[in-house]
All heavy atoms as TSV, in Angstrom:
chain	resi	resn	atom	element	x	y	z
A	1	MET	N	N	89.072	115.930	82.357
A	1	MET	CA	C	88.977	116.053	83.790
A	1	MET	C	C	88.304	114.809	84.362
A	1	MET	O	O	87.341	114.308	83.813
A	1	MET	CB	C	88.154	117.309	84.127
A	1	MET	CG	C	88.032	117.568	85.602
A	1	MET	SD	S	87.056	119.026	86.024
A	1	MET	CE	C	87.631	120.240	84.884
A	2	THR	N	N	88.805	114.347	85.480
A	2	THR	CA	C	88.248	113.167	86.131
A	2	THR	C	C	86.943	113.542	86.823
A	2	THR	O	O	86.812	114.634	87.353
A	2	THR	CB	C	89.241	112.626	87.176
A	2	THR	OG1	O	90.504	112.446	86.543
A	2	THR	CG2	C	88.789	111.316	87.754
A	3	THR	N	N	85.994	112.633	86.822
A	3	THR	CA	C	84.736	112.932	87.483
A	3	THR	C	C	84.937	112.932	88.990
A	3	THR	O	O	85.779	112.206	89.514
A	3	THR	CB	C	83.654	111.901	87.109
A	3	THR	OG1	O	84.117	110.609	87.473
A	3	THR	CG2	C	83.318	111.948	85.643
A	4	PRO	N	N	84.164	113.750	89.718
A	4	PRO	CA	C	84.353	113.883	91.157
A	4	PRO	C	C	84.295	112.570	91.923
A	4	PRO	O	O	85.011	112.397	92.894
A	4	PRO	CB	C	83.215	114.801	91.588
A	4	PRO	CG	C	82.872	115.570	90.373
A	4	PRO	CD	C	83.153	114.645	89.218
A	5	THR	N	N	83.461	111.647	91.507
A	5	THR	CA	C	83.317	110.412	92.267
A	5	THR	C	C	84.539	109.516	92.152
A	5	THR	O	O	84.703	108.613	92.954
A	5	THR	CB	C	82.072	109.621	91.808
A	5	THR	OG1	O	82.167	109.401	90.397
A	5	THR	CG2	C	80.800	110.366	92.127
A	6	THR	N	N	85.403	109.769	91.187
A	6	THR	CA	C	86.573	108.911	91.026
A	6	THR	C	C	87.867	109.578	91.500
A	6	THR	O	O	88.918	108.973	91.401
A	6	THR	CB	C	86.738	108.471	89.559
A	6	THR	OG1	O	86.931	109.636	88.753
A	6	THR	CG2	C	85.541	107.692	89.082
A	7	LEU	N	N	87.786	110.804	91.991
A	7	LEU	CA	C	88.986	111.481	92.458
A	7	LEU	C	C	89.399	110.964	93.831
A	7	LEU	O	O	88.577	110.868	94.736
A	7	LEU	CB	C	88.751	112.987	92.565
A	7	LEU	CG	C	88.671	113.791	91.280
A	7	LEU	CD1	C	88.343	115.241	91.587
A	7	LEU	CD2	C	89.966	113.704	90.506
A	8	SER	N	N	90.665	110.646	93.958
A	8	SER	CA	C	91.188	110.311	95.282
A	8	SER	C	C	91.347	111.609	96.066
A	8	SER	O	O	91.272	112.717	95.492
A	8	SER	CB	C	92.543	109.618	95.147
A	8	SER	OG	O	93.520	110.543	94.690
A	9	TYR	N	N	91.606	111.474	97.354
A	9	TYR	CA	C	91.855	112.664	98.164
A	9	TYR	C	C	93.020	113.462	97.586
A	9	TYR	O	O	92.934	114.684	97.428
A	9	TYR	CB	C	92.153	112.271	99.626
A	9	TYR	CG	C	92.635	113.437	100.432
A	9	TYR	CD1	C	91.727	114.356	100.937
A	9	TYR	CD2	C	93.995	113.643	100.649
A	9	TYR	CE1	C	92.170	115.458	101.663
A	9	TYR	CE2	C	94.438	114.739	101.369
A	9	TYR	CZ	C	93.519	115.641	101.870
A	9	TYR	OH	O	93.958	116.734	102.574
A	10	GLU	N	N	94.087	112.776	97.256
A	10	GLU	CA	C	95.288	113.444	96.757
A	10	GLU	C	C	95.039	114.154	95.432
A	10	GLU	O	O	95.534	115.260	95.208
A	10	GLU	CB	C	96.445	112.442	96.627
A	10	GLU	CG	C	96.957	111.924	97.950
A	10	GLU	CD	C	96.096	110.811	98.573
A	10	GLU	OE1	O	95.133	110.327	97.925
A	10	GLU	OE2	O	96.390	110.432	99.719
A	11	GLU	N	N	94.285	113.510	94.548
A	11	GLU	CA	C	93.967	114.134	93.262
A	11	GLU	C	C	93.119	115.386	93.459
A	11	GLU	O	O	93.378	116.423	92.833
A	11	GLU	CB	C	93.230	113.151	92.358
A	11	GLU	CG	C	94.086	112.006	91.864
A	11	GLU	CD	C	93.279	110.899	91.204
A	11	GLU	OE1	O	92.111	110.671	91.578
A	11	GLU	OE2	O	93.847	110.240	90.309
A	12	ALA	N	N	92.115	115.288	94.318
A	12	ALA	CA	C	91.245	116.438	94.577
A	12	ALA	C	C	92.037	117.564	95.232
A	12	ALA	O	O	91.897	118.736	94.868
A	12	ALA	CB	C	90.065	116.025	95.451
A	13	ARG	N	N	92.893	117.218	96.194
A	13	ARG	CA	C	93.710	118.222	96.883
A	13	ARG	C	C	94.636	118.929	95.898
A	13	ARG	O	O	94.733	120.163	95.905
A	13	ARG	CB	C	94.525	117.551	97.977
A	13	ARG	CG	C	95.407	118.525	98.771
A	13	ARG	CD	C	96.544	117.826	99.471
A	13	ARG	NE	N	97.360	117.114	98.494
A	13	ARG	CZ	C	97.959	115.956	98.730
A	13	ARG	NH1	N	97.835	115.351	99.888
A	13	ARG	NH2	N	98.697	115.381	97.795
A	14	ASP	N	N	95.306	118.162	95.045
A	14	ASP	CA	C	96.239	118.755	94.085
A	14	ASP	C	C	95.515	119.668	93.100
A	14	ASP	O	O	96.003	120.750	92.773
A	14	ASP	CB	C	97.003	117.664	93.337
A	14	ASP	CG	C	97.976	116.914	94.232
A	14	ASP	OD1	O	98.223	117.354	95.382
A	14	ASP	OD2	O	98.467	115.845	93.795
A	15	GLU	N	N	94.352	119.225	92.626
A	15	GLU	CA	C	93.585	120.075	91.709
A	15	GLU	C	C	93.093	121.325	92.425
A	15	GLU	O	O	93.070	122.420	91.845
A	15	GLU	CB	C	92.406	119.304	91.106
A	15	GLU	CG	C	91.696	120.101	90.028
A	15	GLU	CD	C	90.540	119.366	89.360
A	15	GLU	OE1	O	90.483	118.129	89.407
A	15	GLU	OE2	O	89.675	120.074	88.791
A	16	LEU	N	N	92.713	121.191	93.685
A	16	LEU	CA	C	92.267	122.347	94.462
A	16	LEU	C	C	93.395	123.358	94.625
A	16	LEU	O	O	93.176	124.569	94.478
A	16	LEU	CB	C	91.737	121.893	95.823
A	16	LEU	CG	C	91.224	122.989	96.760
A	16	LEU	CD1	C	90.122	123.804	96.101
A	16	LEU	CD2	C	90.734	122.359	98.063
A	17	VAL	N	N	94.595	122.885	94.893
A	17	VAL	CA	C	95.749	123.779	95.022
A	17	VAL	C	C	95.963	124.556	93.718
A	17	VAL	O	O	96.181	125.775	93.730
A	17	VAL	CB	C	97.022	122.983	95.408
A	17	VAL	CG1	C	98.275	123.821	95.255
A	17	VAL	CG2	C	96.897	122.461	96.829
A	18	LYS	N	N	95.877	123.874	92.594
A	18	LYS	CA	C	96.045	124.534	91.290
A	18	LYS	C	C	94.927	125.535	91.036
A	18	LYS	O	O	95.165	126.623	90.506
A	18	LYS	CB	C	96.080	123.488	90.168
A	18	LYS	CG	C	97.326	122.637	90.180
A	18	LYS	CD	C	97.249	121.550	89.116
A	18	LYS	CE	C	98.411	120.590	89.245
A	18	LYS	NZ	N	98.299	119.449	88.342
A	19	THR	N	N	93.701	125.162	91.408
A	19	THR	CA	C	92.554	126.044	91.205
A	19	THR	C	C	92.709	127.321	92.023
A	19	THR	O	O	92.483	128.429	91.510
A	19	THR	CB	C	91.253	125.310	91.578
A	19	THR	OG1	O	91.136	124.155	90.753
A	19	THR	CG2	C	90.037	126.184	91.386
A	20	VAL	N	N	93.105	127.186	93.273
A	20	VAL	CA	C	93.304	128.353	94.133
A	20	VAL	C	C	94.420	129.239	93.569
A	20	VAL	O	O	94.291	130.468	93.535
A	20	VAL	CB	C	93.606	127.921	95.581
A	20	VAL	CG1	C	94.071	129.091	96.428
A	20	VAL	CG2	C	92.382	127.264	96.205
A	21	ALA	N	N	95.494	128.625	93.108
A	21	ALA	CA	C	96.605	129.393	92.534
A	21	ALA	C	C	96.134	130.190	91.317
A	21	ALA	O	O	96.523	131.353	91.149
A	21	ALA	CB	C	97.755	128.468	92.155
A	22	MET	N	N	95.306	129.584	90.492
A	22	MET	CA	C	94.792	130.285	89.315
A	22	MET	C	C	93.918	131.466	89.733
A	22	MET	O	O	94.008	132.547	89.148
A	22	MET	CB	C	93.999	129.321	88.417
A	22	MET	CG	C	94.873	128.312	87.713
A	22	MET	SD	S	93.931	127.041	86.815
A	22	MET	CE	C	93.085	128.015	85.593
A	23	LEU	N	N	93.091	131.265	90.759
A	23	LEU	CA	C	92.247	132.357	91.244
A	23	LEU	C	C	93.094	133.483	91.831
A	23	LEU	O	O	92.824	134.664	91.597
A	23	LEU	CB	C	91.260	131.838	92.294
A	23	LEU	CG	C	90.029	131.146	91.755
A	23	LEU	CD1	C	89.291	130.423	92.878
A	23	LEU	CD2	C	89.105	132.147	91.072
A	24	GLU	N	N	94.109	133.122	92.582
A	24	GLU	CA	C	94.951	134.122	93.230
A	24	GLU	C	C	95.827	134.889	92.244
A	24	GLU	O	O	96.167	136.044	92.493
A	24	GLU	CB	C	95.831	133.468	94.298
A	24	GLU	CG	C	95.047	133.002	95.499
A	24	GLU	CD	C	95.890	132.310	96.551
A	24	GLU	OE1	O	97.013	131.849	96.240
A	24	GLU	OE2	O	95.411	132.224	97.686
A	25	SER	N	N	96.160	134.252	91.127
A	25	SER	CA	C	97.036	134.910	90.152
A	25	SER	C	C	96.314	135.998	89.371
A	25	SER	O	O	96.946	136.871	88.792
A	25	SER	CB	C	97.636	133.890	89.190
A	25	SER	OG	O	96.637	133.378	88.316
A	26	GLY	N	N	94.978	135.919	89.372
A	26	GLY	CA	C	94.214	136.914	88.626
A	26	GLY	C	C	94.292	136.665	87.129
A	26	GLY	O	O	94.724	135.605	86.679
A	27	GLY	N	N	93.897	137.644	86.369
A	27	GLY	CA	C	93.993	137.531	84.923
A	27	GLY	C	C	92.887	136.709	84.282
A	27	GLY	O	O	92.972	136.381	83.104
A	28	THR	N	N	91.872	136.349	85.065
A	28	THR	CA	C	90.754	135.604	84.487
A	28	THR	C	C	89.534	136.512	84.428
A	28	THR	O	O	89.430	137.484	85.176
A	28	THR	CB	C	90.420	134.363	85.338
A	28	THR	OG1	O	90.120	134.772	86.667
A	28	THR	CG2	C	91.573	133.376	85.375
A	29	THR	N	N	88.657	136.174	83.540
A	29	THR	CA	C	87.418	136.930	83.448
A	29	THR	C	C	86.537	136.585	84.658
A	29	THR	O	O	86.795	135.620	85.376
A	29	THR	CB	C	86.641	136.570	82.169
A	29	THR	OG1	O	86.225	135.202	82.266
A	29	THR	CG2	C	87.482	136.776	80.913
A	30	LEU	N	N	85.498	137.366	84.844
A	30	LEU	CA	C	84.570	137.090	85.933
A	30	LEU	C	C	83.957	135.706	85.770
A	30	LEU	O	O	83.874	134.939	86.736
A	30	LEU	CB	C	83.474	138.159	85.989
A	30	LEU	CG	C	82.410	137.959	87.066
A	30	LEU	CD1	C	83.028	137.919	88.449
A	30	LEU	CD2	C	81.358	139.053	86.969
A	31	ALA	N	N	83.569	135.361	84.562
A	31	ALA	CA	C	82.967	134.047	84.310
A	31	ALA	C	C	83.960	132.928	84.614
A	31	ALA	O	O	83.600	131.911	85.223
A	31	ALA	CB	C	82.483	133.951	82.860
A	32	GLU	N	N	85.215	133.102	84.209
A	32	GLU	CA	C	86.239	132.097	84.491
A	32	GLU	C	C	86.483	131.984	85.996
A	32	GLU	O	O	86.618	130.877	86.531
A	32	GLU	CB	C	87.541	132.450	83.779
A	32	GLU	CG	C	87.474	132.315	82.276
A	32	GLU	CD	C	88.653	132.958	81.563
A	32	GLU	OE1	O	89.300	133.864	82.130
A	32	GLU	OE2	O	88.923	132.539	80.417
A	33	SER	N	N	86.534	133.118	86.667
A	33	SER	CA	C	86.736	133.116	88.120
A	33	SER	C	C	85.594	132.406	88.826
A	33	SER	O	O	85.814	131.639	89.772
A	33	SER	CB	C	86.851	134.549	88.644
A	33	SER	OG	O	88.019	135.165	88.167
A	34	MET	N	N	84.384	132.634	88.384
A	34	MET	CA	C	83.227	131.981	88.996
A	34	MET	C	C	83.273	130.472	88.756
A	34	MET	O	O	82.950	129.691	89.651
A	34	MET	CB	C	81.925	132.580	88.468
A	34	MET	CG	C	81.697	134.021	88.901
A	34	MET	SD	S	81.729	134.262	90.696
A	34	MET	CE	C	80.329	133.293	91.187
A	35	ALA	N	N	83.684	130.062	87.568
A	35	ALA	CA	C	83.795	128.633	87.273
A	35	ALA	C	C	84.896	127.997	88.126
A	35	ALA	O	O	84.718	126.888	88.652
A	35	ALA	CB	C	84.087	128.417	85.781
A	36	LEU	N	N	86.001	128.698	88.296
A	36	LEU	CA	C	87.083	128.193	89.143
A	36	LEU	C	C	86.617	128.096	90.593
A	36	LEU	O	O	86.915	127.127	91.288
A	36	LEU	CB	C	88.312	129.096	89.049
A	36	LEU	CG	C	89.105	129.013	87.751
A	36	LEU	CD1	C	90.124	130.157	87.669
A	36	LEU	CD2	C	89.808	127.666	87.648
A	37	TRP	N	N	85.912	129.101	91.054
A	37	TRP	CA	C	85.406	129.094	92.427
A	37	TRP	C	C	84.467	127.907	92.636
A	37	TRP	O	O	84.581	127.187	93.630
A	37	TRP	CB	C	84.678	130.406	92.733
A	37	TRP	CG	C	83.998	130.392	94.059
A	37	TRP	CD1	C	84.566	130.559	95.288
A	37	TRP	CD2	C	82.609	130.150	94.290
A	37	TRP	NE1	N	83.616	130.448	96.265
A	37	TRP	CE2	C	82.398	130.194	95.680
A	37	TRP	CE3	C	81.524	129.907	93.458
A	37	TRP	CZ2	C	81.159	130.003	96.259
A	37	TRP	CZ3	C	80.283	129.717	94.031
A	37	TRP	CH2	C	80.116	129.768	95.418
A	38	LYS	N	N	83.554	127.690	91.677
A	38	LYS	CA	C	82.615	126.570	91.784
A	38	LYS	C	C	83.367	125.244	91.825
A	38	LYS	O	O	83.063	124.368	92.649
A	38	LYS	CB	C	81.636	126.586	90.609
A	38	LYS	CG	C	80.610	125.484	90.673
A	38	LYS	CD	C	79.633	125.548	89.507
A	38	LYS	CE	C	78.677	124.375	89.582
A	38	LYS	NZ	N	77.792	124.303	88.430
A	39	ARG	N	N	84.353	125.085	90.967
A	39	ARG	CA	C	85.143	123.849	90.961
A	39	ARG	C	C	85.908	123.692	92.277
A	39	ARG	O	O	85.999	122.595	92.823
A	39	ARG	CB	C	86.103	123.846	89.764
A	39	ARG	CG	C	86.923	122.585	89.654
A	39	ARG	CD	C	86.059	121.364	89.439
A	39	ARG	NE	N	86.894	120.168	89.315
A	39	ARG	CZ	C	86.470	118.947	89.527
A	39	ARG	NH1	N	85.215	118.728	89.849
A	39	ARG	NH2	N	87.281	117.922	89.397
A	40	GLY	N	N	86.421	124.788	92.791
A	40	GLY	CA	C	87.113	124.742	94.061
A	40	GLY	C	C	86.204	124.269	95.186
A	40	GLY	O	O	86.607	123.469	96.040
A	41	GLU	N	N	84.964	124.735	95.192
A	41	GLU	CA	C	83.995	124.292	96.191
A	41	GLU	C	C	83.729	122.793	96.056
A	41	GLU	O	O	83.640	122.079	97.059
A	41	GLU	CB	C	82.684	125.067	96.040
A	41	GLU	CG	C	82.774	126.510	96.468
A	41	GLU	CD	C	82.904	126.672	97.976
A	41	GLU	OE1	O	82.217	125.945	98.728
A	41	GLU	OE2	O	83.700	127.525	98.398
A	42	GLU	N	N	83.604	122.317	94.827
A	42	GLU	CA	C	83.389	120.887	94.591
A	42	GLU	C	C	84.578	120.069	95.095
A	42	GLU	O	O	84.409	119.043	95.750
A	42	GLU	CB	C	83.186	120.614	93.095
A	42	GLU	CG	C	81.909	121.181	92.526
A	42	GLU	CD	C	81.871	121.138	90.999
A	42	GLU	OE1	O	82.898	120.811	90.360
A	42	GLU	OE2	O	80.802	121.437	90.446
A	43	LEU	N	N	85.769	120.532	94.784
A	43	LEU	CA	C	86.980	119.819	95.198
A	43	LEU	C	C	87.136	119.815	96.718
A	43	LEU	O	O	87.521	118.797	97.301
A	43	LEU	CB	C	88.210	120.447	94.539
A	43	LEU	CG	C	88.276	120.282	93.019
A	43	LEU	CD1	C	89.300	121.234	92.433
A	43	LEU	CD2	C	88.580	118.837	92.645
A	44	ALA	N	N	86.827	120.930	97.346
A	44	ALA	CA	C	86.903	120.999	98.806
A	44	ALA	C	C	85.923	120.015	99.429
A	44	ALA	O	O	86.240	119.349	100.422
A	44	ALA	CB	C	86.625	122.425	99.279
A	45	ALA	N	N	84.742	119.895	98.853
A	45	ALA	CA	C	83.745	118.949	99.371
A	45	ALA	C	C	84.228	117.503	99.197
A	45	ALA	O	O	84.020	116.664	100.085
A	45	ALA	CB	C	82.409	119.151	98.661
A	46	ILE	N	N	84.856	117.206	98.081
A	46	ILE	CA	C	85.398	115.863	97.850
A	46	ILE	C	C	86.468	115.557	98.897
A	46	ILE	O	O	86.472	114.480	99.500
A	46	ILE	CB	C	85.975	115.746	96.423
A	46	ILE	CG1	C	84.854	115.802	95.394
A	46	ILE	CG2	C	86.779	114.455	96.267
A	46	ILE	CD1	C	85.332	116.017	93.967
A	47	CYS	N	N	87.361	116.515	99.135
A	47	CYS	CA	C	88.404	116.325	100.151
A	47	CYS	C	C	87.777	116.095	101.515
A	47	CYS	O	O	88.192	115.190	102.255
A	47	CYS	CB	C	89.332	117.533	100.194
A	47	CYS	SG	S	90.442	117.676	98.776
A	48	GLN	N	N	86.768	116.891	101.862
A	48	GLN	CA	C	86.129	116.751	103.164
A	48	GLN	C	C	85.463	115.394	103.319
A	48	GLN	O	O	85.527	114.780	104.379
A	48	GLN	CB	C	85.113	117.874	103.391
A	48	GLN	CG	C	84.585	117.924	104.800
A	48	GLN	CD	C	85.696	118.167	105.815
A	48	GLN	OE1	O	86.432	119.137	105.703
A	48	GLN	NE2	N	85.819	117.290	106.794
A	49	THR	N	N	84.857	114.898	102.252
A	49	THR	CA	C	84.233	113.575	102.292
A	49	THR	C	C	85.274	112.501	102.581
A	49	THR	O	O	85.058	111.618	103.415
A	49	THR	CB	C	83.501	113.281	100.977
A	49	THR	OG1	O	82.460	114.246	100.804
A	49	THR	CG2	C	82.913	111.888	100.954
A	50	HIS	N	N	86.412	112.582	101.895
A	50	HIS	CA	C	87.488	111.614	102.142
A	50	HIS	C	C	87.985	111.705	103.587
A	50	HIS	O	O	88.208	110.676	104.238
A	50	HIS	CB	C	88.660	111.836	101.185
A	50	HIS	CG	C	88.426	111.325	99.801
A	50	HIS	ND1	N	88.319	109.979	99.499
A	50	HIS	CD2	C	88.284	111.971	98.618
A	50	HIS	CE1	C	88.134	109.823	98.203
A	50	HIS	NE2	N	88.100	111.021	97.640
A	51	LEU	N	N	88.155	112.914	104.094
A	51	LEU	CA	C	88.634	113.093	105.462
A	51	LEU	C	C	87.618	112.575	106.475
A	51	LEU	O	O	87.988	111.946	107.471
A	51	LEU	CB	C	88.943	114.562	105.722
A	51	LEU	CG	C	90.148	115.119	104.961
A	51	LEU	CD1	C	90.241	116.626	105.150
A	51	LEU	CD2	C	91.428	114.446	105.400
A	52	ASP	N	N	86.333	112.822	106.214
A	52	ASP	CA	C	85.282	112.325	107.114
A	52	ASP	C	C	85.274	110.802	107.157
A	52	ASP	O	O	85.130	110.202	108.224
A	52	ASP	CB	C	83.912	112.842	106.680
A	52	ASP	CG	C	83.739	114.342	106.910
A	52	ASP	OD1	O	84.544	114.942	107.670
A	52	ASP	OD2	O	82.805	114.912	106.311
A	53	LYS	N	N	85.443	110.175	105.997
A	53	LYS	CA	C	85.475	108.709	105.941
A	53	LYS	C	C	86.693	108.168	106.683
A	53	LYS	O	O	86.600	107.168	107.395
A	53	LYS	CB	C	85.473	108.225	104.489
A	53	LYS	CG	C	84.142	108.395	103.798
A	53	LYS	CD	C	84.207	107.931	102.351
A	53	LYS	CE	C	82.883	108.144	101.656
A	53	LYS	NZ	N	82.950	107.732	100.245
A	54	ALA	N	N	87.826	108.823	106.518
A	54	ALA	CA	C	89.038	108.380	107.205
A	54	ALA	C	C	88.876	108.535	108.715
A	54	ALA	O	O	89.241	107.633	109.481
A	54	ALA	CB	C	90.245	109.179	106.710
A	55	ARG	N	N	88.311	109.652	109.149
A	55	ARG	CA	C	88.090	109.875	110.582
A	55	ARG	C	C	87.160	108.811	111.151
A	55	ARG	O	O	87.406	108.259	112.229
A	55	ARG	CB	C	87.512	111.255	110.831
A	55	ARG	CG	C	87.267	111.545	112.316
A	55	ARG	CD	C	86.702	112.930	112.574
A	55	ARG	NE	N	87.699	113.926	112.207
A	55	ARG	CZ	C	87.500	114.876	111.282
A	55	ARG	NH1	N	86.365	114.953	110.635
A	55	ARG	NH2	N	88.450	115.746	111.009
A	56	ALA	N	N	86.097	108.502	110.428
A	56	ALA	CA	C	85.147	107.486	110.890
A	56	ALA	C	C	85.820	106.122	111.007
A	56	ALA	O	O	85.579	105.381	111.963
A	56	ALA	CB	C	83.941	107.414	109.956
A	57	ALA	N	N	86.668	105.799	110.050
A	57	ALA	CA	C	87.379	104.513	110.081
A	57	ALA	C	C	88.318	104.442	111.282
A	57	ALA	O	O	88.391	103.411	111.958
A	57	ALA	CB	C	88.149	104.296	108.782
A	58	VAL	N	N	89.013	105.532	111.560
A	58	VAL	CA	C	89.922	105.558	112.703
A	58	VAL	C	C	89.132	105.444	114.000
A	58	VAL	O	O	89.503	104.683	114.905
A	58	VAL	CB	C	90.785	106.853	112.690
A	58	VAL	CG1	C	91.506	107.031	114.013
A	58	VAL	CG2	C	91.760	106.813	111.535
A	59	GLU	N	N	88.034	106.176	114.101
A	59	GLU	CA	C	87.210	106.119	115.308
A	59	GLU	C	C	86.632	104.712	115.521
A	59	GLU	O	O	86.604	104.204	116.637
A	59	GLU	CB	C	86.097	107.148	115.248
A	59	GLU	CG	C	86.615	108.577	115.412
A	59	GLU	CD	C	85.555	109.633	115.189
A	59	GLU	OE1	O	84.399	109.300	114.829
A	59	GLU	OE2	O	85.884	110.815	115.371
A	60	LYS	N	N	86.211	104.072	114.432
A	60	LYS	CA	C	85.676	102.727	114.533
A	60	LYS	C	C	86.768	101.759	114.992
A	60	LYS	O	O	86.541	100.939	115.894
A	60	LYS	CB	C	85.115	102.273	113.185
A	60	LYS	CG	C	84.541	100.880	113.209
A	60	LYS	CD	C	84.020	100.443	111.863
A	60	LYS	CE	C	83.517	99.007	111.973
A	60	LYS	NZ	N	83.285	98.391	110.689
A	61	HIS	N	N	87.932	101.869	114.397
A	61	HIS	CA	C	89.031	100.987	114.768
A	61	HIS	C	C	89.435	101.217	116.232
A	61	HIS	O	O	89.696	100.269	116.964
A	61	HIS	CB	C	90.228	101.216	113.850
A	61	HIS	CG	C	91.416	100.373	114.187
A	61	HIS	ND1	N	91.443	99.027	113.927
A	61	HIS	CD2	C	92.599	100.681	114.773
A	61	HIS	CE1	C	92.597	98.538	114.335
A	61	HIS	NE2	N	93.311	99.525	114.860
A	62	THR	N	N	89.498	102.474	116.639
A	62	THR	CA	C	89.874	102.800	118.009
A	62	THR	C	C	88.853	102.259	119.005
A	62	THR	O	O	89.216	101.738	120.064
A	62	THR	CB	C	90.011	104.326	118.171
A	62	THR	OG1	O	90.980	104.807	117.238
A	62	THR	CG2	C	90.448	104.703	119.570
A	63	ALA	N	N	87.586	102.344	118.655
A	63	ALA	CA	C	86.524	101.858	119.533
A	63	ALA	C	C	86.569	100.338	119.677
A	63	ALA	O	O	86.168	99.794	120.700
A	63	ALA	CB	C	85.165	102.285	119.004
A	64	GLU	N	N	87.066	99.653	118.651
A	64	GLU	CA	C	87.134	98.192	118.684
A	64	GLU	C	C	88.330	97.693	119.492
A	64	GLU	O	O	88.402	96.510	119.794
A	64	GLU	CB	C	87.226	97.648	117.243
A	64	GLU	CG	C	85.960	97.870	116.456
A	64	GLU	CD	C	86.110	97.497	114.985
A	64	GLU	OE1	O	87.237	97.163	114.550
A	64	GLU	OE2	O	85.101	97.531	114.275
A	65	GLN	N	N	89.229	98.555	119.846
A	65	GLN	CA	C	90.439	98.145	120.597
A	65	GLN	C	C	90.137	97.884	122.052
A	65	GLN	O	O	89.407	98.383	122.728
A	65	GLN	CB	C	91.526	99.211	120.480
A	65	GLN	CG	C	92.018	99.382	119.065
A	65	GLN	CD	C	92.668	98.154	118.462
A	65	GLN	OE1	O	93.472	97.499	119.106
A	65	GLN	NE2	N	92.304	97.808	117.244
């Protein structure tokens, strides 16, 4: 697994989609579900960080126009 600091937005998003699908499909133990949930939270935070940086860049560029 790639470390969180090196995941691109797309990589984090794709892994998050897979993680959610695994949670929704069921068939995991409580411990596995909790680990998936924790990873999902980490991935969502990584995605949000990328989106926040992109928004800031757009706002900065727009302000400079």
